[in-house]
N, C-alpha and C positions, 0 to 999 in steps of 0.2 A: 689168162690176158694176150693181147696180142703179142705176134711177131716181136723184135724190135728190128724192124730194116733199116735205120734210118738212123745214127747215133746223133745227131748233131736236131735230129731234131729233141729226139730226147731232151736232150744236155738242154735245150730251148724252151721246153714244157716242164723239166722236173724247177727249172731256172724261175720261172714265171709262179710256179706256185711256192716259192719260195720266198718270193722279192714278194709277196701276200699271207704268210703263214699266220695273220694276224688273224685274220678275216673268216681263215679255214677252221682253227682254235676257235674262234668266235661262233662260229654256226657250230660243230661240236657241244658245246657247249651249254645250247641253248634247249628250256627242258621238258621239248621234244625229241632230244636226242637221248648226251649224255652230259648233265653238266656239274659229273663229279671227273668228267676230262683231264686228268691230266698232263702237263707239259711234256711229263717220259713218255708217258702211254701217245699223247696223240704225234708226240718225234717217233715214238719207235711203229707208227702209225705212215709216215711218213718213209720210213725207209722199207717197210713192205710193199708202200706203192710200189720202190722199185726195186725189189729184189722178182715182183709179179710182173714186171714189162711195163707199170702203166701208164711210164710216161712212152713210151716206145708208139704210143697206138695215135693213129695219123689224124684220125676225129676227135681227138680228147676235145670233150666240152668241160673247161674251169669251174665252173661251175656243179658239174657232177663229182669233182674227184674227194671231195669231203663224206658224201653219200658210200659213193664205191669202196669208198678205205675204211668206212663200218662194214660195210657187208664182205671187208676179206679182212674184219677182226677177226674172226669168230664172236666166241663169248666171254663178253666183258663186265665188269663190276655192275651191279644194280646201283642205286642210290641207297642201297642198305649195306652194301658191301658183301664182302668174304666173309663177313666176320661169322658167327651161332645166327641163323635167322635172317643171315645173307638172300640178297636176289642177283642173280643175272641176266642181263641183260645180251641180245640177240640183234641183227640188223638181214633183212637181205631183201631181193627185188621181185620181183613178183614171176611166175613162172615159166612167160613166154624171155623173160633176159634172161642168155646163158651166157655173158659175156659182154664186154663194155661194143660190142659193136653190136649190139640187141637194143643199149640204151640211149644211138645216133642213130636209130633205125625208125624212120617217122612210120605212125602205129595209131592206132586208134582203137582204144585209150592209149594215153600213154600211160611209161613207163610206172613202177607204185610200188614203193622202198613200204615197208614193214616193221614196229616194232616189237619184236616178241619179249616181252618178262618171262622170269621161272621162277621157281623157290629154288633154294639149294637146294640140292638132294644130298639126306645125310649118307650115301654108303658106295657113295661118286664122284667122281673127279669133276665131272659138266653133269649137266642138268638134259635129261631125255626128252621124249613129249609128253610125260605124263609127269613131266615137271613146270610143264607149260600154264600159267597161269590166265593172260590179258596176254590183249595183240593188239598192236593201236598198226592204223596209217601214217604213216608218216610225210606230210604235204612236201614237195621239194622247192626249195626258195632258188629261184636261176638267176633271181638278183643284186642277192647278200654280195658282192664283189665289188660291187656298183655305188653303197654307203661309204661313207668316211671312216678313214681309219679307224681303227674299233684300240679299247683301250684296254692293255693285256700289261699283266704285273711286273715289276721292274727285274724280279728276280727268275719268270720266265723271258724275258727276253734275254735277256742274261744265259740264260741255259740252254737258246738256242742256239746266239752266238757261239756260243762254244760247240755248239752239234756242230756246226751252221760249214767250216773248215776239215773237216772229216766227208762231208757227201761231196762236198767241190772238186774230189781229191780224184 
C-alpha cells in the first residue's frame, strides 16, 4: 500500500469508511462477490486495511475500498464453505495493478477485478493453481455508496458498534 504520511487524512478516510460500513458490507455480500461474508470477516478486512496502510493513501476512492479489501484478503471460503468438498475464492486485480495508486491512474482499459474459484485441496492448507476451476471478471460498481442506507441485521449492527471503540482509539 502507500506510505502513511498524513495521519489526519488516514483518520478521516477511515472514519468515512466506518460511517458507511453498511454499504460496504452489503456490496461485499452480492452474489458476484462473497454472499456468505460474515460480520466478523468483514470487520477483519477493515482491520487488515488499517494494518496495510490503506486509509493513508491520499487519492483513495471510497467506491474502490471493498474491492481492495477483497483483493487483500487472500483466500476466503467459497459458497460451499470449508467443509468436505468445500471451495475457496480469491480476488485480484489485473496485472497492471501493483498497488492502490495503479487503481487511480487514468488508463484504458480501466482496472479489472477477477474472482477465482478453487476446489478445496485434500493435502494442502490453501489452494494452488491446479485447484482453480473457474474465473469470473467482476464489474466494479462505482455508485453503490449513493443509494439509501442498506438494511443490516441488528446483531451485525451490535457487533460493529462493539468493535468501533477499539478502532477509534
